[in-house]
N, C-alpha and C positions, 0 to 999 in steps of 0.2 A: 529480433528479440534481444533484449539487453543481457549483458553478461550477469548482471545481478539476478534477474529472473531465472536465467539458466542455472545458476548456482543454487538459488532457493529451491527450484524444482528438483535438482539432484538430491538435496537434503530431504525434501518432502518424500521423494520416492524411496530413499534409503530407510526412512523412518515410517513408511507406509501412511503418510498423511495425504489425504485426497484433496482437502480444501484448507486454505489458510485465510483467516479473516484478519485484516490489518487496518485498524482504525487510525485516523489521524488525531491522536490525542495522547495525553500523558496519563499517569496514574491518578491524577486529580480531575481528569476530563476537562482540562483548560482549553480555551480556544487559542491562546497564544502560548506556544510551547518552546522549549529549549532546542538547540540544534541537535542534541543527542536523542531527542524524541521524535525527530522528523523521519520516521520510518517509511511513510507513504511517499514522501518526496524522494527518499533514497531509492526505493524500489521502482517508482514510476516516473519520476521527474516532475510530478504535479506539486506545486508549491502553494496552492490556495489554503485558506484557513479552515476549510470544511471538506472532509473527504472520508470515504470508506473504500477500501480495496478488498476484493475477494479474488484469491488466486488459486487456480487448480493446476493440475499437471499439464493441461492442454490450453487453458484459457485464463485471461485476467480481466477483471471488471473494475471500474472505478465509478463511484457515485459521489455527487456533490450537488450543490444547489445552483440556481440560475445565475448567480453572480460570476460563476467560473465556467460558463458554457463554452466560451471560445478556448480557454486554456485546456479544458478537459478534452 
């Protein structure tokens, strides 16, 4: 497990957050986003242009489309 997920889960546990939804988008829901908005890539390493992460205290999921099957 990555250090980033470990830290995120520590914060989630402290704040009693059971699930965290992390979309790969910015506030404008753009497909091409700035480096500072690449939260999914930071948390999971996935760098495709379409993704959604769902993180719990025990599990982490990533959804994307068929273009990124191998990378996912």
